C-alpha positions in Angstrom: 7.1 -8.3 -41.8 5.1 -9.8 -44.8 6.4 -10.7 -48.3 4.4 -11.9 -51.3 6.1 -14.3 -53.7 4.9 -15.0 -57.2 5.1 -18.7 -58.0 4.9 -20.2 -61.5 4.5 -23.9 -61.9 2.6 -26.4 -64.1 -0.7 -25.6 -62.5 -0.3 -21.9 -63.3 0.5 -18.8 -61.3 0.0 -18.5 -57.5 1.0 -16.1 -54.7 2.6 -17.2 -51.5 2.4 -15.0 -48.4 5.3 -15.2 -45.9 4.9 -13.3 -42.6 7.8 -13.2 -40.1 7.6 -11.5 -36.7 10.2 -11.8 -34.0 9.3 -14.4 -31.5 6.6 -15.9 -33.6 6.5 -18.9 -35.9 6.6 -17.9 -39.5 3.2 -17.9 -41.3 3.0 -19.2 -44.8 -0.1 -19.4 -47.0 -0.6 -19.7 -50.8 -3.4 -17.9 -52.8 -4.5 -18.1 -56.5 -4.5 -14.3 -56.9 -2.4 -11.4 -55.6 -5.5 -9.6 -54.5 -6.4 -12.4 -52.1 -2.8 -12.6 -50.9 -2.9 -8.8 -50.1 -6.2 -9.1 -48.3 -4.8 -11.9 -46.1 -1.7 -9.8 -45.2 -3.8 -6.9 -44.2 -6.1 -9.0 -42.1 -3.3 -10.8 -40.3 -1.2 -7.8 -39.6 -4.2 -5.9 -38.1 -5.3 -8.7 -35.8 -2.8 -10.2 -33.4 -5.2 -13.0 -32.5 -5.0 -14.4 -36.0 -1.2 -14.2 -35.8 -1.1 -16.1 -32.6 -3.6 -18.7 -33.8 -1.6 -19.3 -37.0 1.9 -19.2 -35.6 2.2 -17.7 -32.2 4.2 -19.4 -29.4 1.9 -18.3 -26.6 -1.1 -20.0 -28.1 0.2 -23.5 -27.1 1.7 -22.6 -23.6 -0.4 -23.2 -20.5 -0.4 -20.9 -17.5 1.3 -23.6 -15.4 4.1 -24.0 -18.0 4.7 -20.2 -18.1 4.6 -19.8 -14.3 7.2 -22.6 -13.9 9.5 -21.0 -16.4 8.9 -17.6 -14.7 10.0 -18.9 -11.3 13.1 -20.5 -12.8 14.0 -17.3 -14.6 13.2 -15.0 -11.7 14.4 -17.0 -8.7 16.6 -19.7 -10.1 14.1 -22.5 -9.4 10.7 -23.3 -7.8 12.4 -24.4 -4.6 14.1 -21.0 -4.4 10.9 -19.0 -4.7 10.0 -17.2 -1.5 7.3 -19.2 0.3 4.5 -16.6 0.4 5.1 -15.8 -3.3 5.1 -19.5 -4.2 1.8 -20.1 -2.5 0.2 -17.2 -4.5 1.4 -18.5 -7.8 0.3 -22.0 -7.0 -3.2 -20.6 -6.4 -3.3 -19.5 -10.0 -1.7 -22.7 -11.2 -4.5 -24.7 -9.6 -7.1 -22.3 -10.9 -6.0 -22.2 -14.5 -4.3 -25.5 -14.6 -3.6 -26.3 -18.3 -5.6 -23.4 -19.7 -3.7 -21.8 -22.5 -2.2 -18.4 -21.5 -3.7 -16.8 -24.6 -7.2 -17.7 -23.4 -6.9 -16.1 -20.0 -9.1 -13.0 -19.8 -9.5 -10.1 -17.4 -12.8 -11.7 -16.2 -10.9 -15.0 -15.4 -8.5 -13.0 -13.2 -11.3 -11.0 -11.5 -13.2 -14.2 -10.8 -10.1 -15.7 -9.3 -9.6 -12.7 -7.0 -13.2 -12.9 -5.9 -12.8 -16.6 -5.1 -10.1 -15.9 -2.5 -11.0 -16.4 1.2 -13.0 -13.6 2.8 -10.5 -13.4 5.7 -7.8 -12.0 3.4 -7.1 -8.3 3.6 -7.2 -6.0 0.6 -3.5 -5.8 0.7 -3.2 -9.7 0.5 -5.6 -9.8 -2.4 -3.5 -7.3 -4.2 -0.5 -9.5 -3.7 -2.3 -12.4 -5.5 -3.1 -9.9 -8.3 0.5 -9.0 -8.4 1.6 -12.6 -8.6 -0.5 -13.5 -11.7 0.4 -10.2 -13.3 4.1 -11.0 -13.0 3.7 -14.3 -14.7 1.6 -12.7 -17.5 4.1 -9.9 -18.0 6.8 -12.6 -18.4 4.7 -14.2 -21.1 4.4 -10.8 -22.8 8.2 -10.5 -22.8 9.2 -14.1 -23.7 6.2 -15.4 -25.7 4.8 -12.3 -27.4 1.5 -12.4 -25.4 0.0 -9.2 -26.8 -1.1 -7.7 -23.4 -1.4 -8.5 -19.7 -5.1 -8.9 -18.8 -4.2 -8.6 -15.1 -3.4 -4.9 -15.6 -6.9 -4.2 -16.6 -8.3 -5.5 -13.3 -9.0 -3.0 -10.5 -6.7 -3.3 -7.4 -8.3 -3.3 -4.0 -8.2 -0.1 -1.9 -5.6 -0.4 0.9 -5.4 1.6 4.1 -2.3 3.7 4.8 0.5 1.5 6.1 1.0 1.3 9.8 3.9 3.3 11.3 4.6 2.3 14.9 8.1 2.8 16.1 9.9 2.8 19.4 10.3 6.1 21.3 13.7 6.8 22.8 12.5 5.6 26.2 10.9 2.5 24.8 14.1 1.6 22.9 16.2 2.0 26.0 13.8 -0.1 28.1 13.5 -2.8 25.5 17.3 -3.1 25.1 17.7 -3.4 28.9 15.2 -6.2 29.2 16.6 -8.1 26.2 20.0 -8.1 27.7 18.7 -9.9 30.7 16.6 -12.4 28.7 17.0 -16.1 29.4 17.9 -16.4 25.7 21.4 -14.8 25.4 20.9 -13.8 21.8 17.6 -11.8 22.0 19.5 -8.5 22.5 21.7 -9.2 19.4 18.6 -10.0 17.3 16.7 -6.9 18.4 19.8 -4.7 18.0 20.4 -6.1 14.5 16.7 -5.5 13.6 16.8 -1.9 14.7 20.2 -1.1 13.1 19.7 -2.9 9.7 16.0 -2.6 9.1 16.0 -6.3 8.0 12.9 -8.5 8.2 12.6 -11.2 10.8 13.0 -14.0 8.3 16.2 -12.5 6.9 17.7 -12.2 10.3 16.9 -15.5 11.9 18.1 -17.4 8.8 21.5 -15.8 8.9 24.6 -18.0 9.3 28.1 -17.0 10.4 29.2 -17.8 6.9 27.0 -14.9 5.8 29.0 -12.4 7.9 32.0 -10.6 6.6 33.8 -9.5 9.8 36.5 -7.7 7.8 34.0 -5.4 6.1 31.3 -5.4 8.8 28.5 -6.6 6.5 26.0 -9.4 6.3 24.8 -11.1 3.1 21.2 -12.0 2.8 20.9 -14.5 -0.1 17.2 -14.3 -0.6 14.8 -11.6 0.5 11.1 -11.1 0.3 11.6 -9.6 -3.1 13.6 -12.6 -4.2 16.8 -10.6 -4.5 20.1 -10.7 -2.5 20.8 -7.9 -0.1 23.8 -6.6 1.9 23.3 -5.4 5.5 25.9 -2.9 6.9 26.6 -3.8 10.5 27.3 -1.3 13.3 30.4 -1.8 15.5 28.2 -2.8 18.4 26.5 -5.5 16.4 29.8 -6.9 15.3 31.1 -7.0 18.9 27.9 -8.9 19.9 28.3 -11.3 17.0 31.9 -12.0 18.0 30.6 -13.3 21.4 29.0 -16.2 19.6 31.4 -16.6 16.7 33.0 -19.9 17.8 29.7 -21.7 18.4 29.0 -24.9 16.4 25.4 -24.1 15.5 24.4 -23.9 11.9 22.5 -20.6 12.3 23.5 -17.5 14.3 20.1 -17.5 16.0 19.8 -21.2 16.3 17.3 -23.2 18.2 18.6 -24.5 21.5 16.9 -27.8 20.9 17.6 -28.3 17.2 20.7 -26.4 16.4 20.3 -26.8 12.7 17.1 -24.7 12.8 16.4 -21.1 13.7 15.1 -20.2 17.1 11.4 -19.8 17.7 11.5 -16.8 20.0 7.9 -15.7 20.0 7.3 -16.3 23.8 10.6 -14.6 24.7 9.8 -11.6 22.6 6.3 -11.2 24.1 7.8 -11.5 27.6 10.3 -8.8 26.8 7.6 -6.4 25.6 5.6 -7.0 28.8 8.6 -6.4 31.0 9.5 -3.2 29.1 5.8 -2.2 29.3 5.6 -1.6 25.5 2.1 -1.8 24.1 0.8 -2.5 20.6 4.2 -3.4 19.1 5.2 -6.2 16.8 8.7 -7.5 15.8 8.1 -6.0 12.3 7.7 -2.6 13.9 11.5 -2.7 14.6 11.8 -2.3 10.9 9.5 0.8 11.1 11.7 2.0 13.9 14.8 1.9 11.6 13.0 3.9 8.9 11.6 6.4 11.4 15.0 7.1 13.0 16.6 7.5 9.6 13.8 9.9 8.5 14.0 12.0 11.6 17.8 12.3 11.2 17.8 13.7 7.7 17.7 10.6 5.5 15.9 11.0 2.2 13.1 8.6 1.2 15.4 7.1 -1.5 18.0 6.5 1.2 15.4 4.9 3.5 14.2 2.7 0.6 17.7 1.6 -0.1 18.3 0.5 3.5 14.9 -1.3 3.8 15.2 -2.9 0.4 11.9 -1.4 -1.0 11.5 -1.8 -4.7 8.8 0.8 -4.9 9.3 4.3 -3.4 5.5 4.4 -2.9 5.9 2.0 0.0 8.5 4.2 1.6 6.3 7.3 1.4 4.6 6.3 4.7 7.6 7.8 6.4 7.5 11.1 4.5 5.8 13.0 7.3 8.8 12.2 9.5 11.1 14.0 7.1 9.4 17.4 7.6 12.2 18.9 9.8 14.9 17.9 7.4 12.9 19.3 4.5 12.4 22.6 6.4 16.1 22.9 7.1 16.9 22.1 3.4 14.5 24.7 2.1 15.7 27.4 4.4 19.3 26.6 3.7 18.9 26.7 -0.1 16.1 29.1 -0.6 15.9 31.2 2.6 17.8 34.1 1.1 16.2 34.0 -2.3 14.4 37.3 -1.9 17.5 39.2 -1.1 19.1 41.2 -4.0 
């Protein structure tokens, strides 16, 4: 908001302009006439670049400064930032370095996206776009950056997400093989993956201190989205956990060589898939299996998103076609008799 003050001193009459906007440094300038003062007010209030150059906070902050503050605000610190997300932000840190955040343009971001390695998928490139956009959005909120230039860049087209899940027979065969594995926790790990929908990293980093045996839940302190999550545990999972409850290892799924680290079970997992004769299947597909079983048994997309921890329902929509039977029953139950008098 601008005010014009009339000043009278030994040199005569002058007019001081004072412009205050929330989040910006106050702008003060003196003119010999009221006409010039009014012209300055109109010019400044119609052009945010002038406001920022004269008194804005964001004109002095570099991208690296803002990204550091963003990670502290969002994740509680740089060391707490999920590793994949941290690497994406560091890419932009290195690219922009000490460039002022106000000077970053849409073309700068487009050029940065084009400079990414060719081996990256469109989905991965979009994640880099999302990382820089998050930092710039933070600058808009906290430093009055007028707009987020990343939002004016075009995201890459992504193919429809893969949905591969275990059939009933495949599930039974896999469980049977895992129970006879040389690693006595493979069955527990796979069972937890199917019944919770948790990601591999969330599961293998669990500790017994994260388990509430009274309430049958597990606490995941940091997820891919950077937010804590609670995993409800089935009775069978709790019984399996109790088998290993008194172990001295730091992690539930600890390495047998270095007990303070999670187990690297890749070879054991591949062997189990071969023995169960399951083709084209990844550990992450156990998460799809959770969602698919829920969808086929009447869960709504919102309920599936809640279980999986999706922040955007658009990600969950890949399972929409599996909800057809449930939708048909719902429509018939509610609207089936609508034509009757």
